[in-house]
C-alpha positions as CSV (number, residue, x, y, z in Angstrom):
1,M,-8.3,18.5,-7.2
2,E,-11.4,16.3,-6.9
3,L,-12.6,13.8,-9.5
4,E,-15.3,15.3,-11.7
5,L,-17.8,13.8,-14.1
6,R,-15.7,14.9,-17.1
7,H,-12.7,13.1,-15.7
8,M,-14.6,9.9,-15.4
9,E,-15.9,10.3,-19.0
10,L,-12.3,10.9,-20.2
11,V,-11.1,7.7,-18.4
12,C,-14.0,5.7,-19.9
13,S,-13.2,7.1,-23.3
14,I,-9.5,6.1,-23.0
15,H,-10.4,2.6,-21.9
16,E,-12.9,2.2,-24.7
17,A,-10.4,3.4,-27.3
18,G,-7.7,1.0,-26.1
19,S,-4.9,3.5,-26.5
20,L,-4.2,7.1,-25.8
21,S,-3.5,8.0,-29.4
22,R,-6.9,6.5,-30.5
23,A,-8.7,8.2,-27.7
24,A,-7.1,11.5,-28.5
25,R,-8.2,11.2,-32.2
26,R,-11.8,10.3,-31.1
27,L,-11.9,13.2,-28.6
28,G,-10.4,15.7,-31.0
29,V,-7.4,16.6,-28.8
30,S,-3.7,16.1,-29.1
31,Q,-2.2,13.0,-27.6
32,P,0.1,15.1,-25.3
33,A,-2.8,17.1,-24.1
34,L,-4.8,13.9,-23.3
35,T,-1.7,12.4,-21.5
36,A,-1.4,15.5,-19.4
37,A,-5.1,15.4,-18.5
38,L,-4.8,11.7,-17.6
39,H,-1.7,12.5,-15.4
40,R,-3.8,15.2,-13.5
41,I,-6.7,12.7,-13.1
42,E,-4.3,10.0,-11.8
43,R,-2.9,12.5,-9.3
44,A,-6.4,13.3,-8.1
45,A,-7.3,9.6,-7.9
46,G,-4.1,8.8,-6.0
47,G,-2.5,6.3,-8.3
48,R,-2.1,5.1,-11.9
49,L,-5.3,4.2,-13.7
50,F,-3.7,2.5,-16.7
51,D,-0.7,0.4,-17.5
52,R,0.8,1.6,-20.8
53,S,2.6,-0.5,-23.3
54,R,3.3,-0.6,-27.0
55,Q,0.2,-2.7,-27.5
56,G,-2.0,-0.1,-25.8
57,I,-3.4,0.4,-22.4
58,A,-5.0,-1.7,-19.7
59,P,-6.6,-0.6,-16.5
60,T,-4.8,-1.1,-13.3
61,D,-6.8,-2.4,-10.3
62,L,-7.5,1.2,-9.3
63,G,-8.5,2.0,-12.9
64,Q,-10.8,-1.0,-13.1
65,F,-12.4,0.1,-9.8
66,L,-12.9,3.6,-11.1
67,L,-14.4,2.3,-14.4
68,I,-16.8,0.0,-12.7
69,R,-18.1,2.8,-10.4
70,A,-17.9,5.6,-13.0
71,R,-20.0,4.1,-15.8
72,P,-23.3,3.9,-13.8
73,L,-22.7,7.5,-12.5
74,I,-22.2,8.8,-16.0
75,H,-25.4,7.1,-17.1
76,E,-27.3,8.4,-14.1
77,V,-26.2,12.0,-14.6
78,K,-27.2,11.9,-18.3
79,E,-30.6,10.5,-17.4
80,L,-31.0,13.2,-14.7
81,T,-30.0,15.9,-17.1
82,T,-32.6,14.7,-19.6
83,A,-35.3,14.5,-17.0
84,V,-34.5,18.0,-15.6
85,R,-34.6,19.5,-19.1
86,Q,-37.9,17.8,-19.9
87,R,-39.4,19.0,-16.7
88,A,-38.2,22.5,-17.3
89,E,-39.8,22.5,-20.8
90,K,-43.1,21.6,-19.2
91,G,-42.9,24.7,-17.0
């Protein structure tokens, strides 16, 4: 499995929420489903992206690397999507 934009968005959402349970509530999914998705993403990435504790989660070095690279990509894709749609509307 390759990393996809939706995977990067999910990792960013988890980081911003600070815990898997808060992220699951914000995303409208169950915590077990989110945990399973994160495990699949971690397998695709080749390592753990977050250290988990009772206090919440913190990105590992690999997770921090992904977050730093993913945020600009997500922003760029959103801008591209907007630009393409605007151009399509103009005909």
